[in-house]
C-alpha positions as a Markdown table, in Angstrom:
| # | Residue | x | y | z |
|---|---|---|---|---|
| 1 | Met | -117.3 | 117.8 | -43.8 |
| 2 | Ile | -115.3 | 117.1 | -46.6 |
| 3 | Ala | -116.0 | 114.0 | -48.0 |
| 4 | Ala | -115.7 | 111.8 | -50.9 |
| 5 | Pro | -117.3 | 108.6 | -52.8 |
| 6 | Gly | -114.1 | 106.7 | -52.4 |
| 7 | Gly | -110.7 | 106.9 | -51.0 |
| 8 | Arg | -108.1 | 108.4 | -53.0 |
| 9 | Ser | -110.3 | 111.3 | -54.7 |
| 10 | Gly | -108.7 | 113.9 | -53.0 |
| 11 | Lys | -110.5 | 115.0 | -49.6 |
| 12 | Thr | -107.5 | 114.9 | -47.5 |
| 13 | Ile | -105.4 | 117.6 | -49.6 |
| 14 | Val | -108.7 | 119.4 | -50.1 |
| 15 | Ser | -109.0 | 119.7 | -46.6 |
| 16 | Ile | -105.2 | 120.8 | -45.8 |
| 17 | Gly | -105.7 | 123.4 | -48.3 |
| 18 | Leu | -109.1 | 125.0 | -46.5 |
| 19 | Cys | -107.6 | 124.5 | -43.0 |
| 20 | Asp | -104.3 | 126.8 | -44.5 |
| 21 | Ala | -106.7 | 129.3 | -46.2 |
| 22 | Phe | -108.9 | 130.1 | -43.4 |
| 23 | Arg | -106.5 | 130.2 | -41.1 |
| 24 | Arg | -104.3 | 132.8 | -43.3 |
| 25 | Arg | -107.9 | 134.8 | -43.4 |
| 26 | Gly | -107.5 | 134.8 | -39.6 |
| 27 | Phe | -110.4 | 132.3 | -38.6 |
| 28 | Thr | -109.4 | 129.7 | -35.7 |
| 29 | Val | -109.8 | 126.7 | -37.6 |
| 30 | Gln | -110.4 | 123.4 | -35.3 |
| 31 | Pro | -109.8 | 119.8 | -37.4 |
| 32 | Phe | -111.2 | 116.8 | -36.8 |
| 33 | Lys | -110.0 | 113.2 | -38.8 |
| 34 | Lys | -113.1 | 110.9 | -39.0 |
| 35 | Gly | -111.6 | 107.5 | -37.8 |
| 36 | Pro | -108.6 | 106.1 | -36.7 |
| 37 | Asp | -105.4 | 108.0 | -38.3 |
| 38 | Tyr | -102.1 | 109.8 | -37.4 |
| 39 | Ile | -100.7 | 111.0 | -40.7 |
| 40 | Asp | -103.6 | 112.7 | -41.9 |
| 41 | Ala | -104.3 | 114.2 | -38.8 |
| 42 | Ser | -100.5 | 115.8 | -38.5 |
| 43 | Trp | -101.0 | 117.2 | -41.7 |
| 44 | Leu | -104.2 | 119.1 | -40.7 |
| 45 | Thr | -102.9 | 119.6 | -37.7 |
| 46 | Ala | -99.7 | 121.3 | -39.5 |
| 47 | Ala | -102.3 | 123.4 | -41.8 |
| 48 | Ser | -104.7 | 125.0 | -38.6 |
| 49 | Gly | -102.4 | 125.5 | -35.7 |
| 50 | Arg | -104.5 | 123.3 | -34.0 |
| 51 | Asn | -104.3 | 119.7 | -32.6 |
| 52 | Cys | -106.1 | 117.6 | -35.1 |
| 53 | Arg | -108.9 | 115.4 | -33.1 |
| 54 | Asn | -110.0 | 111.8 | -34.1 |
| 55 | Leu | -113.8 | 111.2 | -34.0 |
| 56 | Asp | -114.5 | 107.3 | -34.4 |
| 57 | Ala | -117.9 | 105.4 | -33.0 |
| 58 | Phe | -116.1 | 102.4 | -33.0 |
| 59 | Leu | -113.2 | 103.4 | -30.7 |
| 60 | Met | -115.3 | 105.5 | -28.2 |
| 61 | Asp | -119.1 | 105.8 | -27.6 |
| 62 | Glu | -121.2 | 108.3 | -29.0 |
| 63 | Lys | -121.3 | 110.7 | -25.8 |
| 64 | Thr | -117.7 | 111.0 | -25.3 |
| 65 | Leu | -117.5 | 111.9 | -29.1 |
| 66 | Leu | -120.2 | 114.4 | -29.1 |
| 67 | Arg | -118.3 | 115.7 | -25.8 |
| 68 | Ser | -115.5 | 115.8 | -27.2 |
| 69 | Phe | -116.5 | 117.4 | -30.2 |
| 70 | Glu | -117.7 | 120.5 | -28.5 |
| 71 | Gln | -114.9 | 120.9 | -26.0 |
| 72 | Ala | -112.2 | 120.8 | -28.8 |
| 73 | Ser | -114.5 | 123.0 | -31.3 |
| 74 | Asp | -115.4 | 125.7 | -28.6 |
| 75 | Lys | -114.6 | 129.2 | -29.1 |
| 76 | Thr | -113.4 | 128.5 | -32.4 |
| 77 | Asp | -114.9 | 129.9 | -36.0 |
| 78 | Leu | -114.5 | 127.0 | -38.3 |
| 79 | Val | -114.7 | 123.0 | -37.8 |
| 80 | Leu | -113.4 | 120.9 | -40.9 |
| 81 | Ile | -114.1 | 117.4 | -40.4 |
| 82 | Glu | -112.4 | 115.0 | -43.1 |
| 83 | Gly | -114.0 | 111.9 | -43.5 |
| 84 | Asn | -112.4 | 108.7 | -44.7 |
| 85 | Met | -112.9 | 106.1 | -47.2 |
| 86 | Gly | -116.2 | 106.5 | -49.1 |
| 87 | Phe | -118.9 | 108.2 | -47.5 |
| 88 | Tyr | -121.1 | 105.6 | -46.9 |
| 89 | Asp | -118.2 | 103.1 | -45.6 |
| 90 | Gly | -118.8 | 101.6 | -42.2 |
| 91 | Ile | -118.0 | 98.4 | -40.9 |
| 92 | Asp | -121.0 | 96.6 | -41.3 |
| 93 | Pro | -123.9 | 96.6 | -44.2 |
| 94 | Asp | -125.9 | 99.2 | -42.6 |
| 95 | Gly | -123.1 | 101.8 | -42.3 |
| 96 | Thr | -122.1 | 101.9 | -38.6 |
| 97 | Gly | -119.4 | 104.3 | -37.9 |
| 98 | Ser | -119.3 | 105.2 | -41.7 |
| 99 | Ser | -118.6 | 109.6 | -42.6 |
| 100 | Ala | -122.4 | 109.6 | -43.2 |
| 101 | His | -123.3 | 108.3 | -39.8 |
| 102 | Leu | -120.7 | 110.3 | -38.3 |
| 103 | Ser | -122.5 | 113.5 | -40.4 |
| 104 | Lys | -125.6 | 112.7 | -38.8 |
| 105 | Leu | -124.7 | 112.5 | -35.7 |
| 106 | Leu | -123.0 | 115.9 | -35.3 |
| 107 | Arg | -126.0 | 117.2 | -37.9 |
| 108 | Thr | -123.2 | 118.7 | -40.0 |
| 109 | Pro | -123.3 | 119.6 | -43.5 |
| 110 | Val | -121.4 | 117.6 | -46.6 |
| 111 | Ile | -119.2 | 118.5 | -49.5 |
| 112 | Leu | -118.3 | 115.9 | -51.3 |
| 113 | Val | -115.0 | 116.0 | -53.2 |
| 114 | Val | -115.9 | 114.1 | -56.4 |
| 115 | Asn | -112.6 | 112.4 | -58.7 |
| 116 | Thr | -114.0 | 113.4 | -62.2 |
| 117 | Ser | -111.2 | 112.0 | -64.1 |
| 118 | Arg | -112.4 | 110.4 | -67.3 |
| 119 | Met | -116.6 | 111.5 | -66.6 |
| 120 | Ser | -118.9 | 114.1 | -67.4 |
| 121 | Arg | -122.4 | 114.0 | -67.3 |
| 122 | Ser | -122.4 | 110.8 | -65.2 |
| 123 | Val | -121.4 | 112.9 | -62.5 |
| 124 | Ala | -124.8 | 114.2 | -61.6 |
| 125 | Ala | -126.0 | 110.1 | -61.5 |
| 126 | Leu | -123.4 | 109.4 | -58.8 |
| 127 | Ile | -123.9 | 112.4 | -56.9 |
| 128 | Lys | -127.7 | 111.7 | -57.1 |
| 129 | Gly | -127.2 | 108.3 | -55.8 |
| 130 | Phe | -125.3 | 109.9 | -52.8 |
| 131 | Gln | -127.9 | 112.0 | -51.8 |
| 132 | Asn | -130.4 | 109.3 | -52.1 |
| 133 | Phe | -128.7 | 106.7 | -50.8 |
| 134 | Glu | -129.6 | 107.7 | -47.3 |
| 135 | Pro | -131.6 | 110.9 | -47.9 |
| 136 | Glu | -131.5 | 112.3 | -43.9 |
| 137 | Thr | -127.4 | 113.0 | -44.9 |
| 138 | Glu | -127.0 | 116.7 | -45.5 |
| 139 | Ile | -125.1 | 117.0 | -48.9 |
| 140 | Ala | -124.4 | 120.8 | -49.7 |
| 141 | Gly | -122.1 | 121.3 | -51.3 |
| 142 | Val | -119.6 | 119.5 | -54.4 |
| 143 | Ile | -116.0 | 120.2 | -55.4 |
| 144 | Leu | -114.9 | 118.8 | -58.5 |
| 145 | Asn | -111.4 | 117.1 | -58.9 |
| 146 | Asn | -109.4 | 116.4 | -61.3 |
| 147 | Val | -111.1 | 118.5 | -64.3 |
| 148 | Ser | -109.5 | 118.1 | -67.6 |
| 149 | Gly | -110.3 | 122.2 | -68.6 |
| 150 | Glu | -112.5 | 124.7 | -69.1 |
| 151 | Arg | -115.0 | 123.0 | -71.2 |
| 152 | His | -114.8 | 119.5 | -69.5 |
| 153 | Lys | -115.9 | 121.7 | -66.2 |
| 154 | Ser | -118.7 | 123.4 | -67.9 |
| 155 | Lys | -120.6 | 120.1 | -68.6 |
| 156 | Leu | -120.2 | 119.2 | -65.1 |
| 157 | Ile | -121.2 | 121.9 | -63.7 |
| 158 | Gln | -124.4 | 122.1 | -65.8 |
| 159 | Ala | -125.5 | 118.3 | -65.1 |
| 160 | Ile | -125.3 | 118.7 | -61.3 |
| 161 | Glu | -127.0 | 121.9 | -61.5 |
| 162 | Arg | -129.4 | 120.2 | -63.4 |
| 163 | Tyr | -130.2 | 117.0 | -61.8 |
| 164 | Cys | -128.7 | 117.5 | -58.1 |
| 165 | His | -129.5 | 121.0 | -57.1 |
| 166 | Ile | -126.7 | 121.6 | -55.1 |
| 167 | Pro | -123.8 | 123.9 | -55.8 |
| 168 | Val | -120.7 | 123.5 | -57.1 |
| 169 | Val | -117.9 | 125.1 | -54.7 |
| 170 | Gly | -114.9 | 124.5 | -56.7 |
| 171 | Ala | -113.0 | 122.9 | -59.6 |
| 172 | Ile | -109.4 | 121.6 | -59.2 |
| 173 | Pro | -107.5 | 121.2 | -62.2 |
| 174 | Lys | -105.2 | 117.8 | -63.0 |
| 175 | Ile | -101.8 | 119.0 | -61.5 |
| 176 | Gln | -99.2 | 116.6 | -60.1 |
| 177 | Asp | -97.0 | 119.5 | -58.3 |
| 178 | Leu | -99.3 | 119.2 | -55.1 |
| 179 | Asn | -99.1 | 115.7 | -54.2 |
| 180 | Ile | -98.0 | 114.6 | -51.0 |
| 181 | Thr | -95.6 | 111.8 | -51.1 |
| 182 | Glu | -97.2 | 108.5 | -50.6 |
| 183 | Arg | -96.0 | 104.8 | -49.3 |
| 184 | His | -97.6 | 101.9 | -47.8 |
| 185 | Leu | -99.7 | 103.5 | -45.5 |
| 186 | Gly | -100.5 | 106.5 | -47.2 |
| 187 | Leu | -99.1 | 109.9 | -46.7 |
| 188 | Ile | -95.5 | 110.0 | -44.8 |
| 189 | Pro | -96.4 | 111.9 | -41.6 |
| 190 | Phe | -96.0 | 116.0 | -41.3 |
| 191 | Asn | -93.0 | 115.4 | -38.9 |
| 192 | Glu | -91.1 | 113.0 | -41.7 |
| 193 | Ser | -91.5 | 115.7 | -44.5 |
| 194 | Thr | -88.4 | 118.2 | -45.0 |
| 195 | Ser | -90.9 | 120.6 | -47.2 |
| 196 | Gly | -94.4 | 120.0 | -45.3 |
| 197 | Ala | -94.9 | 124.1 | -44.2 |
| 198 | Ser | -93.8 | 124.7 | -48.0 |
| 199 | Tyr | -96.1 | 122.6 | -49.2 |
| 200 | Ile | -99.5 | 123.1 | -47.1 |
| 201 | Asn | -98.3 | 126.9 | -48.4 |
| 202 | Asp | -98.5 | 125.9 | -51.9 |
| 203 | Ile | -101.9 | 123.6 | -51.3 |
| 204 | Gly | -103.5 | 126.4 | -49.7 |
| 205 | Thr | -102.6 | 129.1 | -52.2 |
| 206 | Phe | -103.9 | 126.6 | -55.3 |
| 207 | Val | -107.0 | 125.6 | -52.9 |
| 208 | Glu | -107.6 | 129.4 | -52.3 |
| 209 | Arg | -107.6 | 129.8 | -56.3 |
| 210 | His | -109.6 | 127.1 | -57.3 |
| 211 | Leu | -112.5 | 126.5 | -54.5 |
| 212 | Asn | -115.4 | 129.2 | -53.7 |
| 213 | Leu | -113.8 | 130.1 | -49.9 |
| 214 | Asp | -117.0 | 132.4 | -49.4 |
| 215 | Ala | -119.6 | 129.5 | -50.4 |
| 216 | Ile | -118.3 | 126.8 | -48.5 |
| 217 | Leu | -118.0 | 129.2 | -45.7 |
| 218 | Ser | -121.7 | 129.8 | -46.2 |
| 219 | Ile | -122.4 | 126.4 | -46.1 |
| 220 | Ala | -120.8 | 125.9 | -42.9 |
| 221 | Gln | -122.4 | 128.9 | -41.4 |
| 222 | Asn | -125.7 | 127.1 | -42.4 |
| 223 | Ala | -125.1 | 124.0 | -39.7 |
| 224 | Pro | -127.4 | 123.6 | -36.8 |
| 225 | Gly | -125.7 | 126.3 | -34.2 |
| 226 | Glu | -127.5 | 124.7 | -31.2 |
| 227 | Pro | -125.8 | 122.8 | -29.1 |
| 228 | Leu | -125.5 | 118.7 | -29.4 |
| 229 | Phe | -125.9 | 118.1 | -25.9 |
| 230 | Asn | -128.8 | 119.9 | -23.4 |
| 231 | Ser | -126.4 | 120.9 | -20.6 |
| 232 | Pro | -123.3 | 122.0 | -22.4 |
| 233 | Ser | -121.9 | 124.1 | -20.3 |
| 234 | Ser | -121.7 | 121.7 | -17.4 |
| 235 | Ile | -119.7 | 119.5 | -20.1 |
| 236 | Leu | -117.5 | 121.8 | -21.7 |
| 237 | Asn | -116.3 | 123.2 | -18.3 |
| 238 | Ser | -115.8 | 119.7 | -16.9 |
| 239 | Pro | -112.3 | 117.3 | -17.6 |
| 240 | Phe | -113.8 | 114.5 | -20.0 |
| 241 | Leu | -110.6 | 112.5 | -20.6 |
| 242 | Ile | -109.8 | 110.9 | -17.3 |
| 243 | Leu | -112.9 | 109.5 | -15.9 |
| 244 | Asn | -111.6 | 108.5 | -12.4 |
| 245 | Ser | -109.2 | 111.0 | -11.1 |
| 246 | Ser | -108.5 | 109.0 | -7.7 |
| 247 | Asp | -106.7 | 106.0 | -7.2 |
| 248 | Ser | -107.8 | 102.8 | -5.1 |
| 249 | Gln | -107.6 | 104.4 | -1.9 |
| 250 | Gly | -109.7 | 107.3 | -2.9 |
| 251 | Asn | -106.9 | 110.3 | -2.6 |
| 252 | Ser | -107.1 | 112.4 | -5.0 |
| 253 | Gln | -103.9 | 112.2 | -7.5 |
| 254 | Thr | -103.4 | 115.8 | -7.4 |
| 255 | Asp | -101.9 | 115.2 | -3.6 |
| 256 | Asn | -98.8 | 112.4 | -5.1 |
| 257 | Pro | -96.0 | 113.4 | -6.8 |
| 258 | Val | -95.7 | 114.2 | -10.2 |
| 259 | Val | -94.5 | 110.9 | -12.5 |
| 260 | Arg | -92.3 | 111.8 | -15.2 |
| 261 | Ile | -93.5 | 109.6 | -18.5 |
| 262 | Gly | -91.1 | 109.7 | -21.0 |
| 263 | Val | -92.4 | 110.1 | -24.8 |
| 264 | Met | -90.6 | 109.0 | -27.8 |
| 265 | Phe | -91.3 | 111.6 | -30.2 |
| 266 | Asp | -89.5 | 112.3 | -33.2 |
| 267 | Arg | -89.4 | 112.0 | -37.2 |
| 268 | Ile | -89.6 | 108.0 | -36.4 |
| 269 | Phe | -92.5 | 107.7 | -33.5 |
| 270 | Asn | -95.1 | 110.5 | -33.7 |
| 271 | Phe | -97.9 | 108.2 | -34.1 |
| 272 | Tyr | -99.9 | 109.6 | -30.5 |
| 273 | Tyr | -103.3 | 111.1 | -30.5 |
| 274 | Pro | -102.8 | 114.4 | -28.5 |
| 275 | Glu | -105.8 | 113.2 | -26.2 |
| 276 | Asn | -103.8 | 110.5 | -25.3 |
| 277 | Leu | -100.9 | 112.9 | -24.2 |
| 278 | Glu | -103.6 | 114.8 | -22.5 |
| 279 | Ala | -105.2 | 111.6 | -20.9 |
| 280 | Leu | -101.5 | 111.1 | -19.2 |
| 281 | Thr | -101.0 | 114.8 | -18.1 |
| 282 | Gln | -104.4 | 114.6 | -16.2 |
| 283 | Ala | -103.4 | 111.8 | -14.8 |
| 284 | Gly | -100.5 | 113.4 | -13.2 |
| 285 | Ala | -97.9 | 112.9 | -15.2 |
| 286 | Glu | -95.5 | 115.5 | -16.6 |
| 287 | Ile | -94.7 | 114.5 | -20.3 |
| 288 | Val | -90.4 | 114.1 | -21.2 |
| 289 | Tyr | -89.9 | 114.3 | -24.4 |
| 290 | Ile | -87.2 | 111.9 | -26.3 |
| 291 | Asp | -85.7 | 111.6 | -29.6 |
| 292 | Ser | -84.6 | 108.4 | -30.5 |
| 293 | Leu | -82.3 | 109.3 | -32.9 |
| 294 | Lys | -80.4 | 112.6 | -30.6 |
| 295 | Asp | -80.9 | 111.6 | -27.2 |
| 296 | Arg | -77.7 | 109.3 | -26.6 |
| 297 | Ile | -79.1 | 108.6 | -22.8 |
| 298 | Leu | -82.3 | 107.7 | -20.9 |
| 299 | Pro | -83.4 | 110.8 | -18.9 |
| 300 | Glu | -84.7 | 110.8 | -15.2 |
| 301 | Ile | -88.2 | 109.1 | -16.0 |
| 302 | Asp | -90.8 | 106.8 | -14.3 |
| 303 | Gly | -92.4 | 105.6 | -17.2 |
| 304 | Leu | -92.2 | 105.3 | -20.7 |
| 305 | Tyr | -94.5 | 105.7 | -23.9 |
| 306 | Ile | -93.1 | 104.5 | -27.5 |
| 307 | Gly | -96.0 | 105.2 | -30.0 |
| 308 | Gly | -96.0 | 104.3 | -33.3 |
| 309 | Gly | -94.1 | 105.5 | -36.4 |
| 310 | Phe | -91.8 | 103.6 | -39.2 |
| 311 | Pro | -88.3 | 102.3 | -37.8 |
| 312 | Glu | -88.2 | 100.0 | -40.9 |
| 313 | Leu | -86.8 | 103.1 | -42.7 |
| 314 | His | -84.6 | 104.5 | -40.5 |
| 315 | Leu | -82.8 | 101.6 | -39.1 |
| 316 | Glu | -79.4 | 102.6 | -40.1 |
| 317 | Glu | -79.9 | 105.9 | -37.4 |
| 318 | Leu | -81.4 | 103.3 | -34.8 |
| 319 | Trp | -78.7 | 100.7 | -35.1 |
| 320 | Asp | -76.4 | 104.2 | -34.7 |
| 321 | Asn | -77.9 | 105.0 | -31.5 |
| 322 | Arg | -76.9 | 101.6 | -29.2 |
| 323 | Ser | -76.5 | 103.7 | -25.9 |
| 324 | Leu | -80.4 | 104.8 | -26.0 |
| 325 | Met | -81.5 | 101.3 | -26.5 |
| 326 | Asn | -78.8 | 99.3 | -24.2 |
| 327 | Asp | -80.2 | 102.5 | -21.9 |
| 328 | Ile | -84.1 | 101.5 | -22.2 |
| 329 | Ala | -83.2 | 97.7 | -22.1 |
| 330 | Val | -81.5 | 97.6 | -18.6 |
| 331 | Ala | -84.3 | 100.3 | -17.0 |
| 332 | Ile | -87.1 | 97.7 | -18.2 |
| 333 | Glu | -84.9 | 94.9 | -16.8 |
| 334 | Gly | -84.9 | 97.0 | -13.9 |
| 335 | Gly | -89.0 | 97.1 | -13.5 |
| 336 | Leu | -90.0 | 100.3 | -15.6 |
| 337 | Thr | -92.9 | 101.3 | -16.7 |
| 338 | Val | -93.4 | 101.0 | -20.5 |
| 339 | Tyr | -96.1 | 101.3 | -22.8 |
| 340 | Ala | -95.4 | 100.0 | -26.6 |
| 341 | Glu | -97.6 | 100.2 | -29.4 |
| 342 | Cys | -96.3 | 99.4 | -33.0 |
| 343 | Ala | -93.5 | 100.7 | -33.8 |
| 344 | Gly | -92.5 | 100.4 | -30.0 |
| 345 | Leu | -93.1 | 96.7 | -30.2 |
| 346 | Met | -90.5 | 96.6 | -33.3 |
| 347 | Tyr | -88.0 | 98.5 | -31.1 |
| 348 | Leu | -88.1 | 96.3 | -27.8 |
| 349 | Ser | -87.9 | 93.7 | -30.0 |
| 350 | Arg | -84.4 | 91.5 | -30.8 |
| 351 | Gly | -84.3 | 93.1 | -34.3 |
| 352 | Ile | -85.8 | 94.3 | -37.3 |
| 353 | Arg | -85.0 | 92.1 | -40.1 |
| 354 | Thr | -85.8 | 93.4 | -43.9 |
| 355 | Asn | -84.2 | 92.2 | -47.3 |
| 356 | Gly | -82.6 | 89.5 | -45.6 |
| 357 | Lys | -80.3 | 92.0 | -43.0 |
| 358 | Leu | -81.0 | 92.0 | -39.1 |
| 359 | Tyr | -80.6 | 94.7 | -37.7 |
| 360 | Lys | -80.4 | 94.6 | -33.5 |
| 361 | Met | -83.2 | 96.7 | -31.3 |
| 362 | Ala | -83.1 | 96.9 | -27.6 |
| 363 | Gly | -83.6 | 93.2 | -27.6 |
| 364 | Ile | -86.7 | 92.6 | -24.3 |
| 365 | Ile | -89.0 | 90.8 | -26.6 |
| 366 | Pro | -87.0 | 87.6 | -27.9 |
| 367 | Ser | -88.3 | 87.8 | -31.4 |
| 368 | Glu | -87.8 | 89.2 | -34.5 |
| 369 | Ala | -89.9 | 91.6 | -36.2 |
| 370 | Glu | -89.8 | 90.5 | -40.1 |
| 371 | Leu | -91.6 | 92.5 | -42.7 |
| 372 | Ser | -93.7 | 92.1 | -45.3 |
| 373 | Arg | -95.0 | 94.0 | -48.5 |
| 374 | Arg | -98.6 | 93.1 | -47.8 |
| 375 | Pro | -100.3 | 94.4 | -43.9 |
| 376 | Phe | -100.5 | 91.5 | -41.4 |
| 377 | Gly | -102.7 | 93.7 | -39.4 |
| 378 | His | -105.3 | 96.6 | -40.9 |
| 379 | Gly | -108.0 | 98.0 | -39.3 |
| 380 | Tyr | -110.1 | 97.7 | -36.3 |
| 381 | Val | -109.2 | 95.3 | -33.6 |
| 382 | Glu | -111.6 | 94.0 | -30.5 |
| 383 | Ala | -109.6 | 92.2 | -27.7 |
| 384 | Glu | -110.3 | 91.2 | -24.1 |
| 385 | Ile | -107.5 | 90.9 | -21.4 |
| 386 | Val | -106.9 | 87.8 | -20.6 |
| 387 | His | -104.0 | 87.8 | -18.5 |
| 388 | Glu | -102.5 | 89.5 | -15.4 |
| 389 | Asn | -100.4 | 92.7 | -16.6 |
| 390 | Pro | -99.3 | 96.1 | -15.7 |
| 391 | Phe | -102.1 | 98.4 | -17.1 |
| 392 | Phe | -105.7 | 96.4 | -17.5 |
| 393 | Pro | -107.5 | 94.1 | -14.8 |
| 394 | Met | -108.5 | 90.6 | -16.3 |
| 395 | Gly | -111.8 | 91.0 | -18.4 |
| 396 | Thr | -111.0 | 94.5 | -20.0 |
| 397 | Val | -112.2 | 94.4 | -23.4 |
| 398 | Leu | -110.1 | 97.0 | -25.9 |
| 399 | Arg | -110.9 | 98.5 | -28.9 |
| 400 | Gly | -108.1 | 100.1 | -31.1 |
| 401 | His | -106.6 | 99.6 | -34.4 |
| 402 | Glu | -104.3 | 98.3 | -36.2 |
| 403 | Phe | -101.9 | 98.7 | -39.5 |
| 404 | His | -98.3 | 96.9 | -39.6 |
| 405 | His | -96.4 | 95.5 | -42.4 |
| 406 | Ser | -94.6 | 93.4 | -39.5 |
| 407 | Lys | -95.0 | 90.0 | -37.6 |
| 408 | Leu | -92.5 | 88.2 | -35.3 |
| 409 | Ser | -90.6 | 85.9 | -35.9 |
| 410 | Ser | -91.7 | 83.3 | -33.0 |
| 411 | Thr | -94.4 | 83.6 | -30.1 |
| 412 | Asn | -93.6 | 80.8 | -28.2 |
| 413 | Asp | -91.6 | 82.5 | -25.9 |
| 414 | Leu | -94.0 | 85.0 | -25.2 |
| 415 | Gln | -96.4 | 85.6 | -22.0 |
| 416 | Cys | -99.4 | 87.7 | -24.2 |
| 417 | Ala | -102.0 | 89.7 | -22.0 |
| 418 | Ile | -104.6 | 90.0 | -25.0 |
| 419 | Arg | -106.7 | 87.9 | -26.6 |
| 420 | Ile | -108.0 | 88.7 | -30.1 |
| 421 | Lys | -111.6 | 88.6 | -31.2 |
| 422 | Arg | -111.4 | 90.8 | -34.0 |
| 423 | Gly | -107.8 | 91.7 | -36.2 |
| 424 | Tyr | -104.8 | 90.3 | -36.1 |
| 425 | Gly | -102.6 | 91.2 | -33.3 |
| 426 | Ile | -99.3 | 89.4 | -33.1 |
| 427 | Asn | -100.3 | 86.1 | -34.8 |
| 428 | Gly | -104.0 | 86.8 | -35.2 |
| 429 | Thr | -105.0 | 84.9 | -31.8 |
| 430 | Val | -103.1 | 87.2 | -29.1 |
| 431 | Asp | -101.1 | 90.4 | -28.4 |
| 432 | Gly | -100.0 | 92.6 | -25.8 |
| 433 | Ile | -96.9 | 91.4 | -25.0 |
| 434 | Val | -95.8 | 91.4 | -21.1 |
| 435 | Tyr | -92.4 | 91.0 | -19.2 |
| 436 | Lys | -91.9 | 92.7 | -16.2 |
| 437 | Asn | -93.8 | 96.1 | -16.1 |
| 438 | Met | -93.4 | 96.4 | -20.0 |
| 439 | Phe | -96.8 | 96.0 | -22.2 |
| 440 | Ala | -96.4 | 96.0 | -25.9 |
| 441 | Thr | -99.1 | 95.4 | -28.6 |
| 442 | Tyr | -99.5 | 96.0 | -32.1 |
| 443 | Thr | -103.2 | 97.7 | -31.1 |
| 444 | His | -103.2 | 101.1 | -30.8 |
| 445 | Leu | -105.7 | 102.4 | -28.0 |
| 446 | His | -107.5 | 105.6 | -27.9 |
| 447 | Ala | -107.8 | 107.5 | -24.6 |
| 448 | Leu | -111.2 | 108.3 | -25.0 |
| 449 | Gly | -112.2 | 104.7 | -26.0 |
| 450 | Thr | -110.1 | 103.4 | -23.1 |
| 451 | Pro | -110.0 | 106.0 | -20.3 |
| 452 | Glu | -108.5 | 104.0 | -17.5 |
| 453 | Trp | -105.2 | 103.5 | -19.9 |
| 454 | Ala | -103.8 | 106.2 | -18.3 |
| 455 | Asp | -105.0 | 106.3 | -14.9 |
| 456 | Ala | -103.2 | 103.0 | -14.9 |
| 457 | Phe | -100.0 | 103.9 | -16.7 |
| 458 | Val | -99.3 | 106.4 | -14.0 |
| 459 | Leu | -100.6 | 104.7 | -11.0 |
| 460 | Arg | -98.4 | 101.6 | -11.8 |
| 461 | Ala | -95.0 | 104.3 | -12.6 |
| 462 | Arg | -95.6 | 106.0 | -9.0 |
| 463 | Glu | -95.9 | 102.5 | -7.4 |
| 464 | Cys | -92.7 | 101.1 | -9.2 |
| 465 | Lys | -91.2 | 105.0 | -8.4 |
| 466 | Ser | -92.0 | 104.3 | -4.7 |
| 467 | Asn | -90.7 | 100.8 | -4.4 |
| 468 | Glu | -87.7 | 102.2 | -5.9 |
| 469 | Glu | -87.3 | 105.0 | -3.7 |
| 470 | Leu | -88.0 | 102.8 | -0.7 |
| 471 | Arg | -85.2 | 100.3 | -1.9 |
| 472 | Met | -82.6 | 103.3 | -2.2 |
| 473 | Glu | -83.4 | 104.0 | 1.7 |
| 474 | Asn | -83.0 | 101.1 | 2.7 |
């Protein structure tokens, strides 16, 4: 695990660089990101060549988390987990869900990336405090970041070796050229970057020059080798993304016709957990990718999934593709099954307002998305389904996350299925707008934490498809 005392310490750059450097050495590297995150994960995916998976003890139960970890790690040479926030930062004073909690759960050694700017001997006090705070955690090495020069580096290493008795496995000098562009939600997604592959190559080369890859590999090799489960083979050979592979009549979904689910995936809409798309496929869906900027008409689909992203940064381009928006609006009015998260909700609204100007969107949700410099929702969400909807039975408890700088101008005329217990949603009280077979929400869900979501999506899409076919026959 690559962790840090706090945010903006350099762990993402280090993680990206290590994925790239080890891949170029011929290793199969499986990356994970601790916590709910699409953006860092997109860079780790590109750097490793394998889908980065998210591990989150709030969104999913521990057994599911461990099972996901083992299945994704099977037949790989090296597993790299990027922590989030500060190493011990969790959702409560006990540190539940922290990177430290995850490292203990997975029994993985930790390399701490420390921002050493304006610090010398004090670095040892900092690291020793992290070593002693929860002694059962295994902090096995240190990477020094923002090192001013050889003299500064020597002082830091001497202090750590004398007081902390763990190796320094790298020292990264102060440099500005490798910073990935950031904005209000952190790094820009890899899919948006026009020079992402070049950045990754530069970062990997830089990291290889300043880190001791052999020492880092040795630390990884000292991780416990035994499985996390008593019977791993049965778990690794069985699908876990969909817990219920039968419909309400007890019939295997594989006996039913394939349902075509459109997924809006492009420079704007690209916040999707790979497990969500895999869950739809295992539930019986054929994924049809749609580009919101290039595709002028809606392809022949039975359902539509519009994920998160940054529509507010591409409003002119979305505005120019009114034909696709109109097709989607007509399809929703006709009963198309649609699931939309955050940016998808904004896309389906009456319009997005920024800097005093309104950009019209699909117009299905009778409210405008108004942008603000401060986030309205930021963090974990816990909610309950309290109204009828196409996806979840009444009383279902959902765990998700949100991070949005927009809110809806009016919520009076909206039918909402979700009551917010923790988080903000649409207005601090409700979320989950329902209209016909559309469900639009600011809350992001993970299929491993909400396994019924994919089955329900495909089942509703199949029912609507069958009803339409019967209507056409009559």
